[in-house]
C-alpha positions in Angstrom: -14.6 -24.4 -32.5 -14.5 -26.8 -35.3 -17.4 -27.6 -37.9 -20.2 -29.4 -36.2 -21.0 -31.6 -39.2 -18.1 -32.9 -41.5 -19.1 -33.4 -45.2 -17.1 -33.3 -48.3 -19.5 -30.6 -49.6 -20.6 -28.7 -46.6 -18.7 -26.4 -44.2 -21.2 -26.1 -41.3 -20.8 -23.5 -38.6 -24.3 -22.7 -38.2 -26.4 -22.2 -35.0 -23.3 -22.2 -32.8 -23.8 -18.8 -31.3 -20.3 -17.9 -32.7 -18.8 -14.6 -32.7 -16.2 -12.9 -35.1 -13.2 -14.2 -33.3 -14.4 -17.8 -33.1 -15.6 -18.0 -36.9 -12.2 -16.4 -37.8 -10.4 -19.3 -35.8 -12.7 -22.0 -37.3 -11.8 -20.8 -40.8 -8.0 -20.7 -40.0 -8.3 -24.1 -38.4 -10.1 -25.2 -41.7 -7.2 -23.9 -43.9 -4.7 -25.6 -41.5 -6.1 -29.1 -41.9 -4.7 -29.1 -45.5 -1.2 -30.2 -46.2 -1.2 -27.9 -49.4 -2.3 -24.8 -48.3 -2.8 -23.4 -51.6 -5.0 -26.5 -53.0 -8.8 -25.5 -53.6 -11.5 -26.5 -51.3 -14.1 -29.0 -52.1 -16.9 -27.1 -50.5 -20.0 -26.4 -52.3 -21.8 -24.9 -49.4 -20.6 -22.6 -46.5 -22.9 -22.1 -43.8 -22.5 -19.7 -40.9 -26.0 -18.7 -40.4 -27.8 -18.0 -37.2 -24.7 -16.9 -35.1 -23.7 -13.6 -33.9 -21.2 -12.3 -36.4 -20.8 -8.7 -37.1 -18.5 -7.7 -40.0 -15.1 -8.7 -39.0 -15.1 -12.4 -39.8 -16.5 -11.6 -43.3 -12.9 -11.4 -44.5 -11.9 -15.1 -43.1 -15.4 -16.4 -44.4 -14.8 -15.1 -48.0 -11.3 -16.3 -47.6 -12.4 -19.6 -47.5 -15.1 -19.2 -50.1 -12.6 -17.8 -52.6 -10.7 -21.1 -52.3 -13.7 -23.1 -53.0 -13.6 -24.8 -56.5 -17.2 -25.3 -56.8 -19.0 -23.0 -54.4 -22.9 -22.7 -54.7 -24.4 -21.5 -51.6 -23.1 -19.1 -48.8 -25.4 -18.7 -45.8 -25.0 -15.8 -43.7 -28.6 -15.1 -42.7 -29.9 -14.3 -39.1 -26.5 -12.8 -37.8 -25.4 -9.0 -37.2 -23.8 -8.2 -40.3 -23.9 -4.4 -40.8 -22.7 -2.4 -43.9 -19.0 -2.7 -42.9 -19.4 -6.2 -44.2 -20.3 -5.1 -47.8 -16.8 -4.9 -49.1 -16.0 -8.3 -48.3 -19.2 -9.6 -49.6 -18.8 -7.8 -52.8 -15.6 -9.5 -53.3 -17.2 -12.9 -53.0 -19.9 -12.0 -55.5 -17.5 -10.6 -57.8 -15.0 -13.5 -57.7 -17.4 -16.6 -57.1 -19.3 -16.7 -60.7 -20.7 -20.2 -59.7 -22.3 -18.8 -56.6 -25.9 -19.7 -57.0 -27.3 -18.4 -53.5 -26.0 -16.0 -50.8 -28.4 -15.7 -47.8 -28.2 -12.6 -46.0 -31.8 -11.8 -44.5 -32.1 -11.0 -41.0 -29.0 -9.0 -40.6 -28.3 -5.2 -39.9 -27.3 -4.5 -43.7 
């Protein structure tokens, strides 16, 4: 499924009752929209909150995040993330030095 709001600074996949497979597909679609597949993305916020993702789609989400040139906020709260998501989340925190907020409340971590 595509992002419900389009904005140059926001990738919004929130509150859509999405599971891992749908989020992975949306992330892949987002990358495929670009002619230059190595170009940096403009998003400052990635919102995948209030869905039903577990851990599998975290790699795809982090892949998008690592391509953002000025990422500030990642919202993953109110999902079903478990400890298996930790390696991907650690990579996000380790590589995105400009990240100001990482929302993880109301998960299974």
